[in-house]
C-alpha positions as CSV (number, residue, x, y, z in Angstrom):
1,M,77.9,108.9,102.4
2,P,74.5,106.8,103.0
3,R,71.9,108.7,104.7
4,V,69.8,107.3,107.6
5,I,66.2,109.2,108.7
6,F,64.7,107.7,111.5
7,T,60.4,108.2,111.6
8,P,58.5,110.4,113.5
9,N,57.3,107.8,115.7
10,L,60.6,106.8,116.8
11,R,61.7,109.9,117.6
12,R,59.1,110.0,119.9
13,H,60.7,108.6,121.6
14,V,64.6,109.5,121.9
15,S,66.4,111.5,119.7
16,A,67.0,110.4,116.3
17,P,67.6,113.2,113.6
18,P,68.7,111.9,109.9
19,S,72.5,111.5,110.1
20,Q,75.0,111.0,107.3
21,V,77.7,108.0,107.7
22,S,79.8,105.8,105.9
23,G,79.5,101.8,106.0
24,K,79.4,99.0,103.0
25,T,76.3,97.1,105.0
26,V,73.9,98.0,107.0
27,R,75.2,96.7,110.2
28,A,78.1,99.1,109.4
29,V,76.1,102.2,108.7
30,L,73.9,101.4,112.2
31,E,77.1,100.8,114.0
32,A,78.4,104.4,113.2
33,V,75.4,106.0,114.1
34,F,75.5,104.5,117.4
35,K,78.5,105.4,117.8
36,R,77.1,109.2,117.5
37,N,74.2,108.5,119.2
38,P,74.5,105.5,122.1
39,K,70.9,105.7,123.5
40,L,69.2,104.9,120.0
41,Q,70.6,101.8,119.9
42,S,68.2,100.2,122.2
43,Y,65.7,100.9,120.6
44,I,66.9,99.7,117.3
45,L,68.5,96.6,118.2
46,D,67.7,93.7,120.8
47,D,70.1,92.2,123.3
48,Q,71.4,90.0,120.4
49,G,72.2,92.9,117.7
50,R,69.3,91.7,115.9
51,L,66.8,94.5,115.0
52,R,63.6,94.3,117.3
53,Q,60.9,92.7,115.9
54,H,58.4,95.9,115.3
55,V,61.6,97.5,113.8
56,V,62.1,97.3,109.7
57,V,64.6,99.0,107.7
58,F,64.8,99.9,104.5
59,V,67.6,100.6,101.6
60,D,66.4,102.9,98.8
61,G,62.8,101.5,99.2
62,E,63.5,98.1,99.6
63,L,62.9,96.2,102.9
64,I,66.2,94.4,104.3
65,Q,66.5,90.5,103.9
66,D,69.4,90.2,106.9
67,R,67.6,91.1,110.2
68,V,70.1,89.2,112.6
69,G,73.4,90.0,110.6
70,L,72.2,93.1,109.1
71,S,74.5,92.4,106.1
72,D,72.6,94.0,103.3
73,A,74.5,95.9,101.3
74,V,74.5,100.0,101.2
75,E,75.3,101.8,98.0
76,E,77.1,105.3,99.0
77,T,73.8,107.3,97.8
78,A,71.3,105.2,99.6
79,E,68.8,106.1,101.7
80,I,68.6,104.1,104.9
81,F,64.9,104.2,107.0
82,V,64.7,102.8,110.2
83,M,61.0,102.5,111.6
84,Q,58.8,100.6,114.1
85,A,56.2,98.8,112.5
86,L,53.0,100.0,113.2
87,S,50.1,97.2,114.0
88,G,46.4,96.7,115.9
89,G,43.0,97.1,114.6
């Protein structure tokens, strides 16, 4: 099953332990995580179901391409990293 890991800066705000859930796309995997942890969804997705502006997702070290539909493919052994993009000067 794909493994989903949330960075510590996100875990500061909401409980987000690493999870192993099934799914063939980024959306399916995230939906499975949100089913277990509903509070997490509003930190990751906006009210339209898209990634929030300052959230990035990597699948096996590659930045996902579809930030709206989250249709990027996920292999059974994938590691998915979800993090808030950091900015500032």
